[in-house]
Steps between C-alpha positions, in 0.01 A plus 500: 500500500149365558177689424147413600300638212144407410449365146193374312391143558482239225117519508513877452748460211266251335207743532716778351603283206152370417343848507797648303486243223119484482466873448788505254339223286172692494677801349761348270324202337230699318762752386724220369216330317408825327859589411588156354148437360504160667216329687452615855531134613844461336640820651320417825679164525835668431410752767425226750825319421694826539310575822573160657867538407497851645326389819770243575773754426304764694484292818872424489610847395290680767625261770861574400438875479325502840794315653734756344297784657474320837879453517525877470238558771216604266149368458365466149231754578769755581678478164601828348384600155845406369474164674158443341639585158793263548254231606277549199782521240684202647189288490425587139859430393470161661182429305647617167748214478220242537233671290682550169493134396129479577417810292700380199348155500139582593460806280717371215722810503871566486720567799524874434123536467459290818746731673300803382175340627663417831639851539156653441335256740782542750479880487134479585556238770778701670258787548223258598733323752598825664142617534361160595763439770451846646124451514539144637714631783229757582207254475685215678746666741738275682360389832629256754240223435572503121879529523801330643825617655812467292830478685 
């Protein structure tokens, strides 16, 4: 069975990722510096490293998720609330496996404390991802010039 479903372009995905990570850094880095009583520059560098890692994963993850939707005849902007929740939780679970070693090394904490930190951050980011993606879809709706057909 072949579908012709419009999906976001690579350029659009890059815009999404850069705005997503930039806003997230602006919120989380000052909070992390205060919580750990560490210099803003140190937590900021960790934030940038985590953001770059997340951007690479984000581009790949969203491309795969969009292909999954397209094969079922759905556009990403037509995702249900349940589909958006699955998207957000799946993305954060993917990030967890790559973030724990960075937290333990950079912050000098144990694995269980790093897991606790990641769960707090992830809980916030899941809500942020849901809201951000919903708003992004409203501000940048899919249009033919900024999308491509997936078959």
